[in-house]
C-alpha positions, 0 to 999 in steps of 0.5 A: 932444281938443276934438272928443272933449270936444264929442262927449261933451258933446253925448251927455250933453246928448242923453241928458238930453233923452231922459231928460226926454222919457221922464219926461214920457211916463211921467208922462202914461201913469201918470196916464191909467191910474191907475184901471186897477189893475194893480200887478204889473210887466209886465217884470222883469229884472236888469242887472248885479245891479240890478232893472229893473221896468216897469209896465203904463203904462210898458210901453205907452210903450215899445211906442209908442216902438218904433213897433210894433203891440201885440196886447192879449189878455185875458178879457172884462172885463179892461179892455183896450179901455178901458185902450187908449183911455184911454192914447191920450187921455192920451198922444196927445191922442186915440184913433181907435177902429175897431170890427171886426165881421163886417159891417165894411166897411173902406171906412170908412177913407175918407169921401166928401164928396159936396158936392165930388164932381163927375163924374170927380173921385171922388178929390178927394172922398175924405177921409182919416179919423183911422183913416188919419191919426192917430198912434194907433189902437185896433182892437177885436175884430180877430179878427172881421174879414171874411176878404174884407177881409183884404188891405185890412186887412194893408196898413193894419196895415203902415202901407203905402199904400192904393189908393183908387178913381180911382187915388189912393194914400194913406200910413197914419200920419204921416211921420218921419225914421225912416219912417211912424208909426202905432201900433195897439193891437188888443184881442181876447178870449181864446178863443171867448167869443162868436159871430162870432169868427174864427181870427186870420189869421197874416198879420194876427197878424204885423202885431202884433209885440208881444203882451201877455196881461193874463190873465198878470197877475192883479190883486193883493189890493191892486188888488182892495181899492183897486178896492173902496174907490174910488168912481172909475170907470175911464172912458176918456172922462174922461181928460184929453187931453194931446198928446205925439205929438211926444215919442213921435216924438222917442224913436222917431227916437232908436232909430236911434242906439241901438247893439246889443252883440255878445252881444245880436246873437247872441241875436237870431241864435239865435232865427232859427236855430230855423228851421235844419235839417240834414236840409232840402235848403235848410237851413231847416225852412220848405223842407220841406213838412209838416215834422214830427218824423219828419224828425228821427229819428236827427238829433244835434239831435233828442234835446235838450230833449225834441225841441224842435228838431223842435217849433219853427219860426223867428222871422220877420224881422219879429219879429226887427226888432220884438224889436230895436226893443223891446229898444232901448226897454227899453235907453232905459228902463234908462238912464233908471233907472240913468244909469250903464249904457250907452245900448246894447242889452245881451243882458239887454234883448233877453232881456226883450223876447223874451217879448213878441215871440216868439209861442209859438202860432205858433212851438211845436208843440201836442203839445210844449206839451201834453207838455213845457209842461204845456199852457201856452203861457206855460210853453212859451215860458219853457222855449224862451227858457230853452234859448236863454239856456242855449245862448247862455251855453254858446257864449259860454263856449266862444268864451272858452275855449282851444278857440276862436281868441282873435283875433276875425279868426282866429275869424271865418276859422275860422267862414267855413271851417267854414260852407263845409263845413257850410253849415247849421251856424250855431252855434245849438247849442254841441254843433255848435260843439264837434263841428265845431271838434274837427275844424276846431279849428286854422287850419292844418287848415282851410286844408290 
């Protein structure tokens, strides 16, 4: 009893420190962005009938806690770069600003101190810049990078190891108990609004696991009136510096202690199941060269939701990890707002985070977007996530019904037996479960 009480007290003390740290960070971010007039909530969802609203300054803090890079998209003049730089100054104390152009030579990540360079000692003369060592970097117009520099850029964005001339190896970011940390916010303009824009390489885009399009959150009338009435100009250079890197790292490391509920895990698995295919010899759509809807003709899964199954690809493992980490940050925020809710990732947190991690342009077929999503990627993503939520609720209801073994161990044994017969039936659709359990519903039948 004494140990249990002590453990409970430590948990309360720990949560109190988490709340105090988060509040300090939220205050700093809000102060830094007070002239960036965006009063709309970036995230809105409900937990147990209670509303959770996350503003733009709070959203940036939660992405920093997650430890993943953010791709900030918007039209010219939306203020994305200025906001990112102001946020860096107000929270991290500074921002390393990396401007990309087609002529950019990424050797600028390293400086050469010619005063120290002697014959055969180039490695000693190579000095690390803030682009490599700082905890926070703004990368502007990343879609203008020279394709020849992509290999260097990918390693840099991944917080990996840079190989310098002379054999010297340098790690990006700062070391923490949870690995290397450096958050990058990349800012890009929507569409081809100016010359020199290159298609954003898929591998580079994948390094920015969290994405936010500011054009989806236009200013309200109140925002516009406030802007017109104010004489203050939003300027990143005027933002007071406050270095809260230690606070960010503290919460970043705390993510490892946040547990994930069973329902939240199932939701993440369903997103990964989008890549499964009954027709594929490997069981995955990625196992078929030039996968197209023609392969789906006659498949029982093809007709539902306007042939969505044949029009989507699977969420990458990198994105699933980012989704889980962002959902953990959302859970910390929810627990901060409503102290009586569990400090654990619930399915509501996972569903709210998915909208910013799942990339519709990389996941959903353009033809499906045009026909089913009214040519809107945002609407198409909402439809897709709505289908996932609906299918998941059906599966949870089916698992709770009499048709499914109530004992968890017995239920898992039945699932294992079914998967031996149908190796590609990963329970991503309730119709699959009903069909399979109609044949293998009883434990005795499965084992005969």
